[in-house]
C-alpha positions in Angstrom: 202.7 120.5 72.3 199.6 121.1 74.5 198.9 124.3 72.6 198.9 122.5 69.3 196.5 119.9 70.6 194.1 122.6 72.0 194.2 124.5 68.7 193.6 121.3 66.7 190.6 120.4 68.8 189.2 123.9 68.6 189.4 123.9 64.8 188.1 120.4 64.5 185.0 121.2 66.6 183.9 124.1 64.4 181.8 123.5 61.3 179.3 125.0 58.9 176.4 123.1 57.3 174.2 124.3 54.4 170.8 123.0 53.4 167.9 124.3 51.4 164.9 123.7 49.2 162.6 125.3 46.6 159.2 126.2 47.8 155.9 126.4 45.9 155.4 129.7 44.2 153.3 131.5 41.6 152.4 129.5 38.5 154.4 130.9 35.5 153.0 128.6 32.9 151.9 131.3 30.4 153.5 134.4 29.1 151.3 136.9 31.0 153.9 138.3 33.3 157.3 140.1 33.4 160.1 139.9 35.9 160.2 143.1 38.0 163.0 142.3 40.3 165.2 139.1 40.5 167.0 137.5 43.4 165.4 139.4 46.3 166.6 138.2 49.7 165.5 138.2 53.3 167.3 136.8 56.2 166.8 135.8 59.8 169.0 134.4 62.5 168.8 132.3 65.6 171.5 131.6 68.2 171.7 128.7 70.6 173.9 128.1 73.6 174.0 124.5 74.8 170.9 123.9 72.6 168.9 126.6 74.4 167.5 129.7 72.6 166.5 130.8 69.2 163.5 130.0 67.0 162.1 126.9 65.3 162.9 126.5 61.6 159.3 127.4 60.5 159.6 130.7 62.5 163.0 131.4 61.0 161.5 131.0 57.5 158.6 133.2 58.3 160.9 135.9 59.7 163.2 135.8 56.7 160.1 136.1 54.3 158.8 139.1 56.3 162.3 140.6 56.0 162.3 140.0 52.2 158.8 141.7 51.9 159.8 144.6 54.2 162.8 145.4 51.9 160.9 144.6 48.7 157.2 145.5 49.2 154.8 144.0 46.6 152.6 146.3 44.5 149.3 145.4 42.7 149.5 142.4 40.4 152.9 141.4 41.8 153.8 138.0 43.4 156.8 136.1 44.6 158.0 133.4 42.3 160.9 130.9 42.3 161.2 131.0 46.1 164.1 129.2 47.6 164.8 128.7 51.3 168.4 128.0 52.5 169.8 127.4 56.0 173.3 127.8 57.2 174.3 126.2 60.5 177.5 127.3 62.2 178.6 125.3 65.2 181.5 126.3 67.5 183.0 123.9 70.0 179.6 122.1 70.3 178.5 124.9 72.6 177.4 127.7 70.4 175.2 127.3 67.3 174.1 130.0 64.9 171.4 129.3 62.3 170.8 131.7 59.4 167.8 131.4 57.1 167.9 133.0 53.7 164.7 133.3 51.6 165.3 134.3 48.0 162.6 135.0 45.4 161.9 136.8 42.1 159.2 139.4 42.0 157.0 139.1 38.9 154.2 141.4 37.7 151.2 139.9 35.9 149.8 141.7 33.0 146.3 143.2 33.4 
């Protein structure tokens, strides 16, 4: 019986939360561009034990964007468009927390 209670408390104290937003990006109001690559992603992670450790959210976003650009370098006349920033929080037993930031964007090339 005690084992069942411990297992129930362990599962009840683990959760995952998702949040996100769409950031400002290049203006695509006229037909002077073409999509070069769609849905490029960059990620970053932070880990906390008892609330200590990791990075602030703004630093996580910057690290994820740098990861996106490292894996998808921009060339001349290219910009990021349709940028979204998403966070996934995983909490285990109220002791350990892992935050993952995902920055996704499309790469567009403007006509010369």
